C-alpha positions as CSV (number, residue, x, y, z in Angstrom):
1,X,-0.1,-0.2,0.0
2,X,1.5,3.0,-1.0
3,X,1.5,5.7,2.2
4,X,-0.2,8.8,2.4
5,X,-2.3,8.1,-0.7
6,X,-5.7,8.4,-0.1
7,X,-7.8,4.7,-0.4
8,X,-10.7,6.5,-2.2
9,X,-7.6,7.8,-4.3
10,X,-6.6,4.5,-5.3
11,X,-9.5,2.5,-6.1
12,X,-10.8,4.8,-8.4
13,X,-7.3,5.5,-10.2
14,X,-6.7,1.5,-10.7
15,X,-8.1,1.6,-13.9
16,X,-7.4,4.7,-15.8
17,X,-9.7,4.3,-18.8
18,X,-12.2,3.7,-16.5
19,X,-12.0,6.3,-14.6
20,X,-11.3,8.4,-17.5
21,X,-14.5,7.3,-19.0
22,X,-16.2,8.2,-15.7
23,X,-15.4,12.2,-15.3
24,X,-16.2,12.6,-19.2
25,X,-20.1,11.4,-17.8
26,X,-19.8,13.2,-14.8
27,X,-18.1,16.4,-17.0
28,X,-20.6,16.2,-19.4
29,X,-23.8,16.4,-17.0
30,X,-22.7,19.1,-15.3
31,X,-22.1,20.9,-18.7
32,X,-25.1,20.3,-20.0
33,X,-26.8,22.1,-16.0
34,X,-24.4,24.7,-16.9
35,X,-25.4,25.6,-20.4
36,X,-29.5,25.6,-19.3
37,X,-28.4,28.0,-16.1
38,X,-26.8,29.9,-18.5
39,X,-29.4,30.4,-20.8
40,X,-31.9,31.0,-18.2
41,X,-30.7,34.2,-16.6
42,X,-29.4,35.1,-20.6
43,X,-33.1,35.1,-21.2
44,X,-34.1,37.1,-18.2
45,X,-31.0,39.7,-18.1
46,X,-31.6,40.3,-22.1
47,X,-34.8,41.1,-21.6
48,X,-34.5,43.3,-19.0
49,X,-31.0,45.5,-20.2
50,X,-33.0,48.5,-21.7
51,X,-35.3,49.3,-18.5
52,X,-32.0,49.2,-16.5
53,X,-30.2,51.8,-18.8
54,X,-33.5,54.3,-18.8
55,X,-33.0,57.4,-16.4
56,X,-36.2,57.4,-14.8
57,X,-37.5,56.1,-10.5
58,X,-40.9,55.3,-12.0
59,X,-42.4,54.2,-14.8
60,X,-46.0,53.9,-16.7
61,X,-47.1,51.6,-18.9
62,X,-50.6,50.1,-19.8
63,X,-51.1,47.2,-17.3
64,X,-52.3,45.2,-20.9
65,X,-48.8,45.2,-21.3
66,X,-47.3,41.4,-21.6
67,X,-43.0,42.5,-22.0
68,X,-41.7,45.5,-23.6
69,X,-41.9,44.8,-27.0
70,X,-45.2,43.7,-26.8
71,X,-46.2,46.8,-25.2
72,X,-48.8,48.3,-25.2
73,X,-50.2,51.9,-25.2
74,X,-52.1,54.1,-23.6
75,X,-53.0,57.6,-23.1
76,X,-50.2,60.5,-23.2
77,X,-52.7,62.8,-21.2
78,X,-52.3,60.0,-18.2
79,X,-48.3,61.2,-18.2
80,X,-48.4,64.7,-18.0
81,X,-51.1,64.4,-15.2
82,X,-48.8,63.4,-12.9
83,X,-46.3,67.0,-13.5
84,X,-49.2,68.2,-11.1
85,X,-47.7,65.8,-8.0
86,X,-45.0,66.9,-5.4
87,X,-42.0,65.5,-6.0
88,X,-42.5,65.0,-9.7
89,X,-39.7,66.6,-11.3
90,X,-40.4,65.9,-15.0
91,X,-41.8,62.8,-17.2
92,X,-40.1,61.7,-20.5
93,X,-42.8,59.8,-23.4
94,X,-41.5,56.8,-25.0
95,X,-43.3,55.0,-28.5
96,X,-42.1,51.4,-28.5
97,X,-43.3,49.6,-32.4
98,X,-42.6,46.9,-33.9
99,X,-41.1,48.2,-37.7
100,X,-40.9,45.6,-40.4
101,X,-37.1,46.4,-41.0
102,X,-35.5,46.1,-45.3
103,X,-32.2,46.6,-46.2
104,X,-31.0,46.3,-50.0
105,X,-27.8,45.3,-49.1
106,X,-29.3,41.7,-48.1
107,X,-31.9,40.9,-50.5
108,X,-34.6,38.8,-49.0
109,X,-34.2,40.1,-45.6
110,X,-37.4,41.3,-44.1
111,X,-37.3,41.3,-40.2
112,X,-39.2,43.1,-37.6
113,X,-36.7,46.0,-35.9
114,X,-38.1,47.1,-32.3
115,X,-38.1,50.9,-32.6
116,X,-38.2,53.4,-29.7
117,X,-39.1,56.8,-30.3
118,X,-37.8,59.5,-27.5
119,X,-37.8,62.9,-27.0
120,X,-33.9,63.4,-27.6
121,X,-34.4,66.6,-25.6
122,X,-35.2,64.7,-22.6
123,X,-34.4,61.2,-22.3
124,X,-31.9,59.6,-20.9
125,X,-30.3,56.3,-22.1
126,X,-27.1,54.8,-20.5
127,X,-26.3,53.2,-23.3
128,X,-23.6,52.6,-24.8
129,X,-23.2,55.3,-28.7
130,X,-26.6,56.9,-27.1
131,X,-26.4,59.7,-25.4
132,X,-23.5,61.2,-27.2
133,X,-25.5,60.5,-30.6
134,X,-29.3,62.6,-29.1
135,X,-28.5,65.4,-30.6
136,X,-28.3,63.7,-34.0
137,X,-31.8,62.6,-33.8
138,X,-33.3,65.9,-34.2
139,X,-32.8,65.6,-37.7
140,X,-36.1,64.5,-39.9
141,X,-36.1,60.9,-41.1
142,X,-33.0,59.1,-38.9
143,X,-32.5,56.5,-36.8
144,X,-29.6,55.4,-34.4
145,X,-29.0,51.3,-35.1
146,X,-28.2,48.4,-32.2
147,X,-24.9,47.4,-33.3
148,X,-25.3,43.8,-31.6
149,X,-28.6,43.3,-33.4
150,X,-29.2,39.4,-35.2
151,X,-26.1,38.3,-37.9
152,X,-29.9,39.2,-40.1
153,X,-29.6,42.8,-39.7
154,X,-25.4,42.8,-39.9
155,X,-24.9,44.6,-43.6
156,X,-26.5,47.3,-42.5
157,X,-24.4,46.9,-39.3
158,X,-21.1,46.6,-40.4
159,X,-21.8,49.2,-43.7
160,X,-22.4,51.7,-41.0
161,X,-18.9,51.2,-38.7
162,X,-16.8,51.2,-41.9
163,X,-18.9,55.0,-42.7
164,X,-21.0,54.2,-45.5
165,X,-24.4,56.7,-45.7
166,X,-27.2,53.5,-44.5
167,X,-30.3,54.4,-45.9
168,X,-33.2,51.5,-44.0
169,X,-36.9,51.0,-45.5
170,X,-39.1,51.3,-41.9
171,X,-42.7,50.2,-42.5
172,X,-42.6,51.9,-46.2
173,X,-40.7,54.8,-44.6
174,X,-36.9,55.6,-46.3
175,X,-34.5,56.6,-42.5
176,X,-31.1,57.5,-43.0
177,X,-28.8,55.9,-39.9
178,X,-26.6,58.2,-38.1
179,X,-24.8,56.3,-36.0
180,X,-24.7,52.8,-34.0
181,X,-25.5,51.8,-29.8
182,X,-25.3,49.1,-27.6
183,X,-27.5,47.0,-26.6
184,X,-28.0,43.0,-28.1
185,X,-30.6,40.9,-28.7
186,X,-32.9,38.7,-26.0
187,X,-35.5,36.1,-26.8
188,X,-38.3,38.7,-27.3
189,X,-36.0,41.6,-29.7
190,X,-34.0,40.3,-32.6
191,X,-32.7,44.4,-34.0
192,X,-33.4,47.2,-32.2
193,X,-34.1,51.0,-33.4
194,X,-34.1,54.1,-31.6
195,X,-35.2,57.4,-33.3
196,X,-36.7,60.6,-32.4
197,X,-40.9,60.9,-32.1
198,X,-41.2,62.9,-34.6
199,X,-39.4,60.9,-36.7
200,X,-40.9,57.3,-34.7
201,X,-44.2,59.6,-36.0
202,X,-43.2,59.3,-39.1
203,X,-42.4,55.9,-39.6
204,X,-45.8,54.7,-37.8
205,X,-48.0,57.3,-39.6
206,X,-51.3,55.5,-38.5
207,X,-51.1,55.4,-35.5
208,X,-52.3,58.3,-32.6
209,X,-50.2,60.5,-31.7
210,X,-51.6,60.8,-28.3
211,X,-50.9,57.3,-27.7
212,X,-48.2,56.1,-26.1
213,X,-46.1,52.2,-24.8
214,X,-43.8,53.8,-21.3
215,X,-43.9,57.3,-19.5
216,X,-40.9,57.8,-17.6
217,X,-41.4,59.7,-14.3
218,X,-38.1,61.5,-12.9
219,X,-38.6,62.9,-9.5
220,X,-36.7,66.0,-7.6
221,X,-33.7,64.8,-5.4
222,X,-35.0,63.5,-2.1
223,X,-38.7,62.4,-3.1
224,X,-39.9,59.6,-1.1
225,X,-40.2,57.3,-3.9
226,X,-42.6,55.2,-2.4
227,X,-44.8,58.3,-1.5
228,X,-44.5,60.0,-4.6
229,X,-46.3,56.1,-6.1
230,X,-48.8,56.2,-4.1
231,X,-49.9,59.6,-4.9
232,X,-49.8,58.4,-8.4
233,X,-51.7,56.3,-8.1
234,X,-54.7,57.4,-6.6
235,X,-54.3,60.4,-9.1
236,X,-55.0,58.2,-12.6
237,X,-57.0,55.9,-13.6
238,X,-56.4,52.3,-13.4
239,X,-56.1,52.0,-16.9
240,X,-52.0,52.6,-16.2
241,X,-49.8,51.2,-14.2
242,X,-47.0,53.1,-11.8
243,X,-44.0,51.0,-11.3
244,X,-40.9,51.3,-9.5
245,X,-37.3,49.9,-11.9
246,X,-36.9,46.9,-9.3
247,X,-41.2,46.7,-10.1
248,X,-41.3,47.2,-14.0
249,X,-37.6,44.3,-13.9
250,X,-39.7,42.0,-12.3
251,X,-42.5,41.5,-13.9
252,X,-40.7,41.1,-16.8
253,X,-38.5,38.6,-15.4
254,X,-42.2,37.5,-14.1
255,X,-43.7,36.6,-18.2
256,X,-40.6,35.1,-19.3
257,X,-40.5,32.8,-16.7
258,X,-43.7,31.9,-16.0
259,X,-46.0,33.0,-19.0
260,X,-43.9,31.1,-21.1
261,X,-42.8,27.5,-22.0
262,X,-38.8,28.9,-22.1
263,X,-37.9,29.8,-18.3
264,X,-39.6,26.2,-17.6
265,X,-37.7,24.6,-20.4
266,X,-34.4,26.2,-19.7
267,X,-35.0,24.4,-15.4
268,X,-36.3,21.1,-16.6
269,X,-32.7,20.6,-18.4
270,X,-31.1,21.8,-15.8
271,X,-32.7,19.2,-13.4
272,X,-32.2,16.4,-16.0
273,X,-28.8,17.4,-16.8
274,X,-28.5,16.3,-12.3
275,X,-30.6,13.5,-12.9
276,X,-27.7,12.2,-15.6
277,X,-25.1,13.5,-13.2
278,X,-26.8,11.3,-10.4
279,X,-27.2,7.9,-12.3
280,X,-23.5,8.1,-14.0
281,X,-21.8,8.3,-10.8
282,X,-24.3,5.9,-9.3
283,X,-23.4,3.2,-11.9
284,X,-19.8,4.2,-11.3
285,X,-19.6,3.3,-8.1
286,X,-22.5,0.6,-8.0
287,X,-19.8,-0.8,-9.9
288,X,-17.3,-0.7,-8.2
289,X,-18.8,-2.1,-4.9
290,X,-19.8,-4.9,-7.3
291,X,-16.0,-5.4,-8.3
292,X,-14.5,-4.9,-4.8
293,X,-16.7,-6.8,-3.1
294,X,-14.1,-9.3,-2.4
295,X,-12.7,-6.7,-0.9
296,X,-14.7,-4.9,0.9
297,X,-15.2,-7.8,3.1
298,X,-11.8,-8.3,3.4
299,X,-11.7,-4.6,5.4
300,X,-14.4,-5.6,6.9
301,X,-13.3,-9.1,7.9
302,X,-10.0,-7.4,8.9
303,X,-12.0,-4.9,11.9
304,X,-12.9,-1.9,9.6
305,X,-16.4,-1.2,10.5
306,X,-18.6,0.3,8.4
307,X,-18.7,3.4,9.0
308,X,-15.1,3.3,7.5
309,X,-16.8,1.6,4.0
310,X,-18.8,4.0,4.0
311,X,-16.7,7.0,3.9
312,X,-14.5,5.3,1.3
313,X,-17.5,5.2,-0.7
314,X,-18.1,9.5,0.2
315,X,-14.9,10.1,-0.5
316,X,-14.9,8.7,-3.7
317,X,-18.2,10.6,-4.4
318,X,-15.7,13.4,-3.6
319,X,-13.1,13.2,-5.7
320,X,-15.2,12.3,-8.8
321,X,-17.5,16.1,-8.0
322,X,-13.9,17.8,-8.2
323,X,-12.3,15.6,-11.4
324,X,-16.0,16.0,-13.4
325,X,-16.7,19.6,-11.9
326,X,-13.1,21.6,-12.9
327,X,-13.1,19.9,-16.7
328,X,-17.1,21.4,-16.7
329,X,-16.6,24.5,-15.8
330,X,-13.8,25.3,-18.0
331,X,-15.5,23.7,-21.0
332,X,-19.0,25.7,-20.6
333,X,-16.8,28.5,-19.4
334,X,-15.8,28.4,-23.3
335,X,-19.4,28.0,-24.4
336,X,-20.8,30.4,-22.7
337,X,-17.9,32.9,-24.7
338,X,-18.9,31.2,-28.0
339,X,-23.0,31.6,-27.7
340,X,-22.4,35.1,-26.5
341,X,-20.4,36.0,-29.7
342,X,-23.1,33.8,-32.3
343,X,-26.4,35.1,-30.5
344,X,-25.2,38.6,-28.8
345,X,-27.2,37.2,-25.4
346,X,-25.4,38.3,-22.3
347,X,-23.9,34.4,-21.5
348,X,-21.4,35.0,-19.0
349,X,-20.2,32.9,-16.2
350,X,-20.7,34.3,-12.4
351,X,-19.2,33.3,-9.3
352,X,-22.4,32.5,-7.7
353,X,-23.3,30.7,-10.3
354,X,-20.0,28.3,-10.6
355,X,-20.5,27.8,-6.5
356,X,-24.2,26.6,-6.5
357,X,-23.2,23.7,-9.4
358,X,-20.5,22.9,-7.7
359,X,-22.5,22.5,-4.2
360,X,-25.0,20.7,-6.5
361,X,-22.3,18.7,-8.1
362,X,-21.2,17.5,-4.4
363,X,-24.7,16.8,-3.6
364,X,-25.2,14.8,-6.0
365,X,-21.9,12.7,-5.9
366,X,-22.7,12.4,-2.3
367,X,-26.4,10.5,-2.8
368,X,-24.8,8.7,-5.7
369,X,-22.8,7.2,-2.7
370,X,-25.7,7.1,-0.3
371,X,-27.7,4.7,-2.8
372,X,-24.4,2.0,-3.4
373,X,-23.3,2.1,-0.3
374,X,-26.5,0.1,0.5
375,X,-24.8,-2.5,-1.7
376,X,-21.8,-3.2,1.6
377,X,-25.2,-3.1,3.9
378,X,-25.2,-6.2,6.1
379,X,-22.1,-7.6,4.0
380,X,-20.5,-10.5,5.4
381,X,-17.8,-12.0,4.6
382,X,-18.4,-15.7,5.4
383,X,-20.7,-15.5,2.3
384,X,-18.5,-13.7,0.4
385,X,-16.1,-16.5,0.1
């Protein structure tokens, strides 16, 4: 017996090919968990990126709005009514609608682009490339385009990035792209356009000018957000909602998590990954116990307790969890990066997610060990030999 080397490691490393196959199977299961959790987080994070970049304390929207890209309209005068409420400093309307997008540089590409109409003199959006180009939007028939839109929008984005003059067709209106900004796609948004409120009306001429989709409300310094929110709710009809930033973000996430199958599918995928890993580790440990039953019986005959044998199996499970987790983490980081590049979704590995998955991996392997240990219960050396 080699001194200083744990029995558990010797037991596992005795058959190196078997150990390699075991680690590969466990790593695959852990990668499946990482990818499902990463995509689920990307679903939520991408759906609220814009919500977190607008400069507002409260937001007004229609209660019929399910999520951002399907915003419903409400009368603009509802927003104007709040100006007389103590604590309110300013309001800014935002128009939101899907426009039919066509660029002759990519023939056959007809997509929907989520188009935002804002007042460039009052709106503040903390998106890279927006604030410094707001003055350009005061010109007629000009727009800013998201450089991180899906690949179908790529030809126009690349041409504008190269300094070319780009003309698009949004609905039946020809507009010029005067700049790019950085937002990114989501599960409900393929590409985004920002323009002025006046240009928005030109792109959507059949819309009623008095109807808006979002109302951004800024409060005076030191104002009590909850008190002002309650005052606005009391002074406006029930055909609008007034939410804080956190409430608006939570409402959007709740839609994607509960009202669509996407969040459920990703959560189910993570659970399946754990179950796959559980089965793999159980089969490995059970096979180890089965093939070394005589050795375990000998140890018991020599005076080793049931607790020693149980700890041996648990140590094997812990070693397998670490050996499977490390390569899975590295490969998952690479897959996150490739997915983010291909889809423009915010796929990033976080310390919290890594720690959570490692904890789940340890629990998964421990449970597998617990199931495998049942084979050792009541083992009788006399029966084995």
